[in-house]
N, C-alpha and C positions, 0 to 999 in steps of 0.2 A: 718658177718657184722651186725652191730647194726641197728635195725629198728627205723626209725624216726616217729614222729607223723605227720600224713597226714591230720589232720583236719584243719590246718591253711593255707594250700596251695590251690591254685586254681586247681592244678593238682588233689588233693585229691577229689575235688568235681566232677570230671569226673569219669565215670565208665570205667576206662581203666585197661587193665591187668597190674599187678604190675611186676616190674622187680627188680632183685637184682643187676643189673648193674648200678653203679652210673653215668656212662657217658651217658647212655640213659636218665636217669632222669634229668641230668643237661641239656642235649640237649632239652629235652621236656620243661623244665622251660624257657630256652632261647627262644624257639619257641613261647611259650605263651607270654613272655615278648615282643617279637617283634610284635606278633599279636596285643597285647594291644596297643603298641606304634603306630603301623600302623593304628589301628582303631582310635586312638586319632588324628593322623595326617590327616586321611581321614575325620574325623568329622570336624576338623578345616578347612581343605581345602573346604569341602562342605559348611561350614558356610561362608568362604570368598567368595566362588562362589555365594552363595545366596545374600550376601551383594553387590557384584559387579553387579548382575542382578538387584537388587533393586535400586542401584545407577544409573545404565543405564536407567532403566524404569523411574526414577524420572527426570533424565536429558532430556530424550525424551519428557516426559510430559511437563517440563518447556519450552523446545524448541517449542513444538507445541503450548502451550499457548502464548508464546512470538510472534510466527509467526501469530497466530490468532489476537492477540492484534495489531500487526503492520499492518496487513491487514485491520482490522476494522478502525484504525486511518487513514490509507492511503485512504480508501474508503470514510470516512467522509470528509477528506480534499478535495478529488476529487469532492465530491458532493457539497461542499461549492464553489469550483472554478467553477463548472458547473453552479450553480445558479448565481454566479457573472457574468459569461460569458453570460448567457441567459439574465440577466438584462441589461448588456452592449449592447447586440444585440438588445434588445427591444428599448433601448434609441436611438441607432443608426438608427433604423427603423423610429422612430418618427422624429428624426432630418432630415433624408432623405425626409420623407413625407413633413415636413415643408419647406424644401429647394425647393422641386419640386413645392409646392404650391406657394411659394414666386416667383420662377422663372416664373411660369405661370402668376402670377399677374403682374410681371414686364414686361413680353411679351405683355400682354394686355395694360398696361400703355404706353409702347413704341409704339405700334400700334395706340393707341388713339392719342398720341401726334403727330405721323407722319401724320395721317389723318387730324388732326386739323391744323397742319402746312400746309399741302397741300391745305386744304380748304381756309385757310387765304391767301395763295399765289394766289389762283385762284380769290378770292375776290379782292385782290390787283390788279391783272392783269385786271380784269373786270373794276374796278374803274379807273385804269390808261388809259384804252382804251377809256373810255367815257369822259375823261377830255380833254379840248382843249389843243392843242399843245403849245400854247403861255404860258400857265401856267406852262407847263413842262419845257420850255426853261427858264422861270423866276425862277423856282425852282432850275434848274441846276446851274444857275449863283449864286445863294446864297451860 
């Protein structure tokens, strides 16, 4: 069998025992080709896996950022609504105090007018009791 040059083959770079059997050499070349093909597929697979992990990490980061932004916006809206509610509550308290003050003033006014009317009625009765009855009869006929 004729010897071939082994300098261009990847098999020749390995320090393996040589064989005169061409089927063994062919099988060895096939094994190395499959190994190289497997390594390329594995590298591509690892690259895709790394890209998938990076994409997942980026999506998680975006989701976390979006959630934080949403929470911050919701918090600021809630703070604005709380301030508005507190302002409304303060105004309602002032209106209530004014209404109670007005009601108290009206109660005093009513009591004053009732006592004034009672006093005037008593004065009228006193005056009427001191008047002669003839004048009363004359007044009644008018």
